[in-house]
HTML snippet that shows the backbone in 3Dmol.js (N, CA, C, O; Angstrom):
<script src="https://3Dmol.org/build/3Dmol-min.js"></script>
<div id="view" style="width:600px;height:400px;position:relative"></div>
<script>
const pdb = `
ATOM      1  N   MET A   1     -54.512-166.064 138.315  1.00  0.00           N
ATOM      2  CA  MET A   1     -54.690-164.691 138.755  1.00  0.00           C
ATOM      3  C   MET A   1     -54.919-163.760 137.559  1.00  0.00           C
ATOM      4  O   MET A   1     -55.881-162.993 137.529  1.00  0.00           O
ATOM      5  N   TRP A   2     -54.021-163.842 136.580  1.00  0.00           N
ATOM      6  CA  TRP A   2     -54.185-162.996 135.398  1.00  0.00           C
ATOM      7  C   TRP A   2     -55.413-163.417 134.599  1.00  0.00           C
ATOM      8  O   TRP A   2     -56.117-162.583 134.031  1.00  0.00           O
ATOM      9  N   ASP A   3     -55.651-164.693 134.565  1.00  0.00           N
ATOM     10  CA  ASP A   3     -56.794-165.196 133.805  1.00  0.00           C
ATOM     11  C   ASP A   3     -58.107-164.649 134.355  1.00  0.00           C
ATOM     12  O   ASP A   3     -59.008-164.315 133.585  1.00  0.00           O
ATOM     13  N   GLU A   4     -58.222-164.553 135.676  1.00  0.00           N
ATOM     14  CA  GLU A   4     -59.447-164.032 136.281  1.00  0.00           C
ATOM     15  C   GLU A   4     -59.640-162.561 135.940  1.00  0.00           C
ATOM     16  O   GLU A   4     -60.757-162.139 135.638  1.00  0.00           O
ATOM     17  N   LYS A   5     -58.572-161.777 135.984  1.00  0.00           N
ATOM     18  CA  LYS A   5     -58.668-160.346 135.657  1.00  0.00           C
ATOM     19  C   LYS A   5     -59.056-160.156 134.193  1.00  0.00           C
ATOM     20  O   LYS A   5     -59.887-159.312 133.859  1.00  0.00           O
ATOM     21  N   ILE A   6     -58.448-160.944 133.347  1.00  0.00           N
ATOM     22  CA  ILE A   6     -58.759-160.829 131.918  1.00  0.00           C
ATOM     23  C   ILE A   6     -60.206-161.215 131.665  1.00  0.00           C
ATOM     24  O   ILE A   6     -60.895-160.552 130.889  1.00  0.00           O
ATOM     25  N   LEU A   7     -60.674-162.274 132.306  1.00  0.00           N
ATOM     26  CA  LEU A   7     -62.055-162.706 132.123  1.00  0.00           C
ATOM     27  C   LEU A   7     -63.048-161.685 132.665  1.00  0.00           C
ATOM     28  O   LEU A   7     -64.168-161.594 132.162  1.00  0.00           O
ATOM     29  N   LYS A   8     -62.666-160.925 133.669  1.00  0.00           N
ATOM     30  CA  LYS A   8     -63.554-159.893 134.212  1.00  0.00           C
ATOM     31  C   LYS A   8     -63.578-158.657 133.315  1.00  0.00           C
ATOM     32  O   LYS A   8     -64.608-157.996 133.184  1.00  0.00           O
ATOM     33  N   ILE A   9     -62.450-158.356 132.708  1.00  0.00           N
ATOM     34  CA  ILE A   9     -62.335-157.147 131.879  1.00  0.00           C
ATOM     35  C   ILE A   9     -62.885-157.382 130.467  1.00  0.00           C
ATOM     36  O   ILE A   9     -63.386-156.452 129.835  1.00  0.00           O
ATOM     37  N   MET A  10     -62.795-158.605 129.979  1.00  0.00           N
ATOM     38  CA  MET A  10     -63.164-158.906 128.599  1.00  0.00           C
ATOM     39  C   MET A  10     -64.592-158.489 128.236  1.00  0.00           C
ATOM     40  O   MET A  10     -64.759-157.887 127.175  1.00  0.00           O
ATOM     41  N   PRO A  11     -65.622-158.755 129.020  1.00  0.00           N
ATOM     42  CA  PRO A  11     -66.973-158.317 128.639  1.00  0.00           C
ATOM     43  C   PRO A  11     -67.098-156.796 128.533  1.00  0.00           C
ATOM     44  O   PRO A  11     -67.791-156.293 127.649  1.00  0.00           O
ATOM     45  N   ALA A  12     -66.436-156.067 129.422  1.00  0.00           N
ATOM     46  CA  ALA A  12     -66.494-154.605 129.367  1.00  0.00           C
ATOM     47  C   ALA A  12     -65.819-154.089 128.102  1.00  0.00           C
ATOM     48  O   ALA A  12     -66.329-153.178 127.449  1.00  0.00           O
ATOM     49  N   VAL A  13     -64.688-154.663 127.760  1.00  0.00           N
ATOM     50  CA  VAL A  13     -63.975-154.252 126.545  1.00  0.00           C
ATOM     51  C   VAL A  13     -64.821-154.575 125.313  1.00  0.00           C
ATOM     52  O   VAL A  13     -64.912-153.762 124.393  1.00  0.00           O
ATOM     53  N   LEU A  14     -65.422-155.729 125.292  1.00  0.00           N
ATOM     54  CA  LEU A  14     -66.275-156.117 124.168  1.00  0.00           C
ATOM     55  C   LEU A  14     -67.481-155.191 124.043  1.00  0.00           C
ATOM     56  O   LEU A  14     -67.859-154.806 122.937  1.00  0.00           O
ATOM     57  N   PHE A  15     -68.084-154.834 125.174  1.00  0.00           N
ATOM     58  CA  PHE A  15     -69.225-153.923 125.176  1.00  0.00           C
ATOM     59  C   PHE A  15     -68.825-152.550 124.639  1.00  0.00           C
ATOM     60  O   PHE A  15     -69.535-151.973 123.815  1.00  0.00           O
ATOM     61  N   LEU A  16     -67.694-152.030 125.102  1.00  0.00           N
ATOM     62  CA  LEU A  16     -67.228-150.725 124.616  1.00  0.00           C
ATOM     63  C   LEU A  16     -66.908-150.776 123.126  1.00  0.00           C
ATOM     64  O   LEU A  16     -67.170-149.817 122.400  1.00  0.00           O
ATOM     65  N   PHE A  17     -66.350-151.878 122.672  1.00  0.00           N
ATOM     66  CA  PHE A  17     -66.067-152.037 121.248  1.00  0.00           C
ATOM     67  C   PHE A  17     -67.360-152.023 120.436  1.00  0.00           C
ATOM     68  O   PHE A  17     -67.414-151.411 119.369  1.00  0.00           O
ATOM     69  N   CYS A  18     -68.397-152.691 120.932  1.00  0.00           N
ATOM     70  CA  CYS A  18     -69.688-152.703 120.233  1.00  0.00           C
ATOM     71  C   CYS A  18     -70.297-151.303 120.178  1.00  0.00           C
ATOM     72  O   CYS A  18     -70.859-150.911 119.155  1.00  0.00           O
ATOM     73  N   ILE A  19     -70.190-150.553 121.268  1.00  0.00           N
ATOM     74  CA  ILE A  19     -70.697-149.175 121.278  1.00  0.00           C
ATOM     75  C   ILE A  19     -69.928-148.326 120.273  1.00  0.00           C
ATOM     76  O   ILE A  19     -70.522-147.531 119.544  1.00  0.00           O
ATOM     77  N   LEU A  20     -68.615-148.492 120.233  1.00  0.00           N
ATOM     78  CA  LEU A  20     -67.790-147.747 119.276  1.00  0.00           C
ATOM     79  C   LEU A  20     -68.195-148.071 117.839  1.00  0.00           C
ATOM     80  O   LEU A  20     -68.294-147.170 117.006  1.00  0.00           O
ATOM     81  N   GLN A  21     -68.427-149.330 117.549  1.00  0.00           N
ATOM     82  CA  GLN A  21     -68.839-149.734 116.206  1.00  0.00           C
ATOM     83  C   GLN A  21     -70.200-149.152 115.840  1.00  0.00           C
ATOM     84  O   GLN A  21     -70.433-148.781 114.689  1.00  0.00           O
ATOM     85  N   THR A  22     -71.100-149.073 116.823  1.00  0.00           N
ATOM     86  CA  THR A  22     -72.423-148.499 116.576  1.00  0.00           C
ATOM     87  C   THR A  22     -72.315-147.019 116.230  1.00  0.00           C
ATOM     88  O   THR A  22     -72.965-146.549 115.296  1.00  0.00           O
ATOM     89  N   PHE A  23     -71.495-146.281 116.980  1.00  0.00           N
ATOM     90  CA  PHE A  23     -71.297-144.861 116.676  1.00  0.00           C
ATOM     91  C   PHE A  23     -70.653-144.683 115.305  1.00  0.00           C
ATOM     92  O   PHE A  23     -71.027-143.783 114.554  1.00  0.00           O
ATOM     93  N   GLU A  24     -69.692-145.534 114.980  1.00  0.00           N
ATOM     94  CA  GLU A  24     -69.038-145.445 113.678  1.00  0.00           C
ATOM     95  C   GLU A  24     -70.038-145.700 112.551  1.00  0.00           C
ATOM     96  O   GLU A  24     -70.002-145.022 111.524  1.00  0.00           O
ATOM     97  N   LEU A  25     -70.924-146.670 112.738  1.00  0.00           N
ATOM     98  CA  LEU A  25     -71.951-146.955 111.742  1.00  0.00           C
ATOM     99  C   LEU A  25     -72.882-145.763 111.568  1.00  0.00           C
ATOM    100  O   LEU A  25     -73.249-145.416 110.445  1.00  0.00           O
ATOM    101  N   GLY A  26     -73.264-145.137 112.680  1.00  0.00           N
ATOM    102  CA  GLY A  26     -74.122-143.949 112.610  1.00  0.00           C
ATOM    103  C   GLY A  26     -73.456-142.820 111.850  1.00  0.00           C
ATOM    104  O   GLY A  26     -74.093-142.166 111.024  1.00  0.00           O
ATOM    105  N   LEU A  27     -72.178-142.584 112.121  1.00  0.00           N
ATOM    106  CA  LEU A  27     -71.452-141.525 111.412  1.00  0.00           C
ATOM    107  C   LEU A  27     -71.327-141.842 109.922  1.00  0.00           C
ATOM    108  O   LEU A  27     -71.407-140.944 109.085  1.00  0.00           O
ATOM    109  N   THR A  28     -71.132-143.105 109.598  1.00  0.00           N
ATOM    110  CA  THR A  28     -71.039-143.504 108.194  1.00  0.00           C
ATOM    111  C   THR A  28     -72.353-143.250 107.469  1.00  0.00           C
ATOM    112  O   THR A  28     -72.359-142.770 106.335  1.00  0.00           O
ATOM    113  N   ILE A  29     -73.466-143.570 108.121  1.00  0.00           N
ATOM    114  CA  ILE A  29     -74.778-143.344 107.505  1.00  0.00           C
ATOM    115  C   ILE A  29     -75.019-141.857 107.293  1.00  0.00           C
ATOM    116  O   ILE A  29     -75.510-141.456 106.238  1.00  0.00           O
ATOM    117  N   LEU A  30     -74.678-141.031 108.284  1.00  0.00           N
ATOM    118  CA  LEU A  30     -74.846-139.581 108.128  1.00  0.00           C
ATOM    119  C   LEU A  30     -73.991-139.058 106.981  1.00  0.00           C
ATOM    120  O   LEU A  30     -74.434-138.198 106.220  1.00  0.00           O
ATOM    121  N   ASP A  31     -72.771-139.569 106.852  1.00  0.00           N
ATOM    122  CA  ASP A  31     -71.886-139.143 105.768  1.00  0.00           C
ATOM    123  C   ASP A  31     -72.456-139.552 104.413  1.00  0.00           C
ATOM    124  O   ASP A  31     -72.332-138.812 103.437  1.00  0.00           O
ATOM    125  N   MET A  32     -73.075-140.722 104.350  1.00  0.00           N
ATOM    126  CA  MET A  32     -73.696-141.157 103.095  1.00  0.00           C
ATOM    127  C   MET A  32     -74.841-140.238 102.703  1.00  0.00           C
ATOM    128  O   MET A  32     -74.994-139.915 101.525  1.00  0.00           O
ATOM    129  N   TYR A  33     -75.649-139.810 103.668  1.00  0.00           N
ATOM    130  CA  TYR A  33     -76.744-138.888 103.362  1.00  0.00           C
ATOM    131  C   TYR A  33     -76.200-137.571 102.817  1.00  0.00           C
ATOM    132  O   TYR A  33     -76.745-137.018 101.862  1.00  0.00           O
ATOM    133  N   LYS A  34     -75.119-137.068 103.427  1.00  0.00           N
ATOM    134  CA  LYS A  34     -74.522-135.820 102.944  1.00  0.00           C
ATOM    135  C   LYS A  34     -73.975-136.004 101.531  1.00  0.00           C
ATOM    136  O   LYS A  34     -74.110-135.118 100.687  1.00  0.00           O
ATOM    137  N   THR A  35     -73.360-137.154 101.278  1.00  0.00           N
ATOM    138  CA  THR A  35     -72.813-137.428  99.951  1.00  0.00           C
ATOM    139  C   THR A  35     -73.923-137.494  98.906  1.00  0.00           C
ATOM    140  O   THR A  35     -73.776-136.957  97.808  1.00  0.00           O
ATOM    141  N   GLU A  36     -75.030-138.150  99.243  1.00  0.00           N
ATOM    142  CA  GLU A  36     -76.155-138.220  98.306  1.00  0.00           C
ATOM    143  C   GLU A  36     -76.713-136.837  98.016  1.00  0.00           C
ATOM    144  O   GLU A  36     -77.075-136.539  96.877  1.00  0.00           O
ATOM    145  N   LYS A  37     -76.786-135.992  99.033  1.00  0.00           N
ATOM    146  CA  LYS A  37     -77.288-134.629  98.842  1.00  0.00           C
ATOM    147  C   LYS A  37     -76.360-133.857  97.903  1.00  0.00           C
ATOM    148  O   LYS A  37     -76.825-133.154  97.006  1.00  0.00           O
ATOM    149  N   LEU A  38     -75.051-133.990  98.110  1.00  0.00           N
ATOM    150  CA  LEU A  38     -74.096-133.312  97.234  1.00  0.00           C
ATOM    151  C   LEU A  38     -74.186-133.844  95.803  1.00  0.00           C
ATOM    152  O   LEU A  38     -74.084-133.073  94.849  1.00  0.00           O
ATOM    153  N   GLU A  39     -74.376-135.148  95.650  1.00  0.00           N
ATOM    154  CA  GLU A  39     -74.511-135.715  94.306  1.00  0.00           C
ATOM    155  C   GLU A  39     -75.735-135.153  93.597  1.00  0.00           C
ATOM    156  O   GLU A  39     -75.678-134.865  92.402  1.00  0.00           O
ATOM    157  N   LYS A  40     -76.835-134.995  94.316  1.00  0.00           N
ATOM    158  CA  LYS A  40     -78.036-134.416  93.713  1.00  0.00           C
ATOM    159  C   LYS A  40     -77.779-132.975  93.286  1.00  0.00           C
ATOM    160  O   LYS A  40     -78.206-132.562  92.208  1.00  0.00           O
ATOM    161  N   GLU A  41     -77.082-132.205  94.128  1.00  0.00           N
ATOM    162  CA  GLU A  41     -76.779-130.816  93.776  1.00  0.00           C
ATOM    163  C   GLU A  41     -75.878-130.756  92.549  1.00  0.00           C
ATOM    164  O   GLU A  41     -76.092-129.930  91.661  1.00  0.00           O
ATOM    165  N   VAL A  42     -74.881-131.619  92.494  1.00  0.00           N
ATOM    166  CA  VAL A  42     -73.978-131.645  91.340  1.00  0.00           C
ATOM    167  C   VAL A  42     -74.749-132.029  90.080  1.00  0.00           C
ATOM    168  O   VAL A  42     -74.531-131.442  89.020  1.00  0.00           O
ATOM    169  N   ARG A  43     -75.647-133.008  90.186  1.00  0.00           N
ATOM    170  CA  ARG A  43     -76.454-133.425  89.037  1.00  0.00           C
ATOM    171  C   ARG A  43     -77.329-132.276  88.545  1.00  0.00           C
ATOM    172  O   ARG A  43     -77.443-132.051  87.340  1.00  0.00           O
ATOM    173  N   ASN A  44     -77.950-131.548  89.480  1.00  0.00           N
ATOM    174  CA  ASN A  44     -78.784-130.402  89.097  1.00  0.00           C
ATOM    175  C   ASN A  44     -77.945-129.316  88.435  1.00  0.00           C
ATOM    176  O   ASN A  44     -78.369-128.717  87.447  1.00  0.00           O
ATOM    177  N   ASN A  45     -76.756-129.061  88.977  1.00  0.00           N
ATOM    178  CA  ASN A  45     -75.875-128.059  88.378  1.00  0.00           C
ATOM    179  C   ASN A  45     -75.448-128.478  86.973  1.00  0.00           C
ATOM    180  O   ASN A  45     -75.367-127.645  86.070  1.00  0.00           O
ATOM    181  N   LEU A  46     -75.175-129.763  86.792  1.00  0.00           N
ATOM    182  CA  LEU A  46     -74.786-130.252  85.472  1.00  0.00           C
ATOM    183  C   LEU A  46     -75.928-130.094  84.473  1.00  0.00           C
ATOM    184  O   LEU A  46     -75.707-129.692  83.331  1.00  0.00           O
ATOM    185  N   GLU A  47     -77.142-130.408  84.903  1.00  0.00           N
ATOM    186  CA  GLU A  47     -78.290-130.238  84.014  1.00  0.00           C
ATOM    187  C   GLU A  47     -78.484-128.770  83.647  1.00  0.00           C
ATOM    188  O   GLU A  47     -78.814-128.454  82.504  1.00  0.00           O
ATOM    189  N   THR A  48     -78.281-127.877  84.607  1.00  0.00           N
ATOM    190  CA  THR A  48     -78.401-126.446  84.333  1.00  0.00           C
ATOM    191  C   THR A  48     -77.337-125.999  83.339  1.00  0.00           C
ATOM    192  O   THR A  48     -77.625-125.247  82.408  1.00  0.00           O
ATOM    193  N   LEU A  49     -76.105-126.465  83.539  1.00  0.00           N
ATOM    194  CA  LEU A  49     -75.031-126.107  82.611  1.00  0.00           C
ATOM    195  C   LEU A  49     -75.309-126.645  81.204  1.00  0.00           C
ATOM    196  O   LEU A  49     -75.040-125.962  80.216  1.00  0.00           O
ATOM    197  N   GLU A  50     -75.837-127.846  81.113  1.00  0.00           N
ATOM    198  CA  GLU A  50     -76.179-128.391  79.797  1.00  0.00           C
ATOM    199  C   GLU A  50     -77.263-127.556  79.128  1.00  0.00           C
ATOM    200  O   GLU A  50     -77.211-127.320  77.921  1.00  0.00           O
ATOM    201  N   SER A  51     -78.231-127.116  79.896  1.00  0.00           N
ATOM    202  CA  SER A  51     -79.303-126.278  79.348  1.00  0.00           C
ATOM    203  C   SER A  51     -78.741-124.946  78.859  1.00  0.00           C
ATOM    204  O   SER A  51     -79.098-124.476  77.778  1.00  0.00           O
ATOM    205  N   ILE A  52     -77.869-124.344  79.651  1.00  0.00           N
ATOM    206  CA  ILE A  52     -77.247-123.072  79.251  1.00  0.00           C
ATOM    207  C   ILE A  52     -76.415-123.281  77.993  1.00  0.00           C
ATOM    208  O   ILE A  52     -76.437-122.452  77.082  1.00  0.00           O
ATOM    209  N   ASN A  53     -75.682-124.390  77.945  1.00  0.00           N
ATOM    210  CA  ASN A  53     -74.848-124.680  76.787  1.00  0.00           C
ATOM    211  C   ASN A  53     -75.697-124.833  75.525  1.00  0.00           C
ATOM    212  O   ASN A  53     -75.340-124.308  74.470  1.00  0.00           O
ATOM    213  N   GLU A  54     -76.806-125.539  75.626  1.00  0.00           N
ATOM    214  CA  GLU A  54     -77.693-125.706  74.472  1.00  0.00           C
ATOM    215  C   GLU A  54     -78.272-124.371  74.024  1.00  0.00           C
ATOM    216  O   GLU A  54     -78.360-124.098  72.827  1.00  0.00           O
ATOM    217  N   THR A  55     -78.668-123.536  74.988  1.00  0.00           N
ATOM    218  CA  THR A  55     -79.230-122.226  74.653  1.00  0.00           C
ATOM    219  C   THR A  55     -78.192-121.362  73.951  1.00  0.00           C
ATOM    220  O   THR A  55     -78.493-120.715  72.948  1.00  0.00           O
ATOM    221  N   LEU A  56     -76.970-121.350  74.479  1.00  0.00           N
ATOM    222  CA  LEU A  56     -75.908-120.565  73.843  1.00  0.00           C
ATOM    223  C   LEU A  56     -75.580-121.110  72.455  1.00  0.00           C
ATOM    224  O   LEU A  56     -75.343-120.345  71.521  1.00  0.00           O
ATOM    225  N   HIS A  57     -75.567-122.419  72.328  1.00  0.00           N
ATOM    226  CA  HIS A  57     -75.292-123.014  71.023  1.00  0.00           C
ATOM    227  C   HIS A  57     -76.364-122.606  70.016  1.00  0.00           C
ATOM    228  O   HIS A  57     -76.054-122.245  68.881  1.00  0.00           O
ATOM    229  N   ASP A  58     -77.625-122.666  70.437  1.00  0.00           N
ATOM    230  CA  ASP A  58     -78.721-122.255  69.549  1.00  0.00           C
ATOM    231  C   ASP A  58     -78.623-120.778  69.203  1.00  0.00           C
ATOM    232  O   ASP A  58     -78.875-120.389  68.063  1.00  0.00           O
ATOM    233  N   LEU A  59     -78.260-119.954  70.177  1.00  0.00           N
ATOM    234  CA  LEU A  59     -78.135-118.512  69.953  1.00  0.00           C
ATOM    235  C   LEU A  59     -77.001-118.215  68.978  1.00  0.00           C
ATOM    236  O   LEU A  59     -77.158-117.403  68.065  1.00  0.00           O
ATOM    237  N   ILE A  60     -75.871-118.866  69.170  1.00  0.00           N
ATOM    238  CA  ILE A  60     -74.733-118.654  68.272  1.00  0.00           C
ATOM    239  C   ILE A  60     -75.080-119.150  66.868  1.00  0.00           C
ATOM    240  O   ILE A  60     -74.736-118.512  65.873  1.00  0.00           O
ATOM    241  N   HIS A  61     -75.755-120.275  66.801  1.00  0.00           N
ATOM    242  CA  HIS A  61     -76.152-120.810  65.498  1.00  0.00           C
ATOM    243  C   HIS A  61     -77.134-119.858  64.801  1.00  0.00           C
ATOM    244  O   HIS A  61     -77.048-119.650  63.591  1.00  0.00           O
ATOM    245  N   ALA A  62     -78.057-119.290  65.562  1.00  0.00           N
ATOM    246  CA  ALA A  62     -79.025-118.348  64.988  1.00  0.00           C
ATOM    247  C   ALA A  62     -78.323-117.072  64.535  1.00  0.00           C
ATOM    248  O   ALA A  62     -78.684-116.510  63.501  1.00  0.00           O
ATOM    249  N   GLN A  63     -77.339-116.609  65.278  1.00  0.00           N
ATOM    250  CA  GLN A  63     -76.595-115.410  64.892  1.00  0.00           C
ATOM    251  C   GLN A  63     -75.800-115.676  63.615  1.00  0.00           C
ATOM    252  O   GLN A  63     -75.684-114.802  62.756  1.00  0.00           O
ATOM    253  N   GLY A  64     -75.259-116.873  63.497  1.00  0.00           N
ATOM    254  CA  GLY A  64     -74.507-117.232  62.293  1.00  0.00           C
ATOM    255  C   GLY A  64     -75.409-117.319  61.077  1.00  0.00           C
ATOM    256  O   GLY A  64     -74.975-117.014  59.966  1.00  0.00           O
ATOM    257  N   MET A  65     -76.638-117.724  61.262  1.00  0.00           N
ATOM    258  CA  MET A  65     -77.589-117.835  60.157  1.00  0.00           C
ATOM    259  C   MET A  65     -77.993-116.456  59.659  1.00  0.00           C
ATOM    260  O   MET A  65     -78.286-116.294  58.474  1.00  0.00           O
ATOM    261  N   LYS A  66     -78.014-115.451  60.546  1.00  0.00           N
ATOM    262  CA  LYS A  66     -78.430-114.105  60.154  1.00  0.00           C
ATOM    263  C   LYS A  66     -77.391-113.442  59.272  1.00  0.00           C
ATOM    264  O   LYS A  66     -77.734-112.633  58.409  1.00  0.00           O
ATOM    265  N   LYS A  67     -76.134-113.772  59.476  1.00  0.00           N
ATOM    266  CA  LYS A  67     -75.069-113.086  58.737  1.00  0.00           C
ATOM    267  C   LYS A  67     -74.969-113.543  57.350  1.00  0.00           C
ATOM    268  O   LYS A  67     -74.120-113.059  56.601  1.00  0.00           O
TER     269      LYS A  67
END
`;
const viewer = $3Dmol.createViewer("view");
viewer.addModel(pdb, "pdb");
viewer.setStyle({}, {cartoon: {color: "spectrum"}});
viewer.zoomTo();
viewer.render();
</script>
């Protein structure tokens, strides 16, 4: 009796589990895209800061040479 009920329910449970895993995979992929976008923004900001730092260093060095 219990075996028949379990055998009838098992495919539905397995199907729902597969759907859940598919949604989880989709959310993971979307999160990866957002992470890559943030990494690109951080990289661009770092390059900008390095450029500003070099410019300030050159400016300070030039001011020191004038004195």
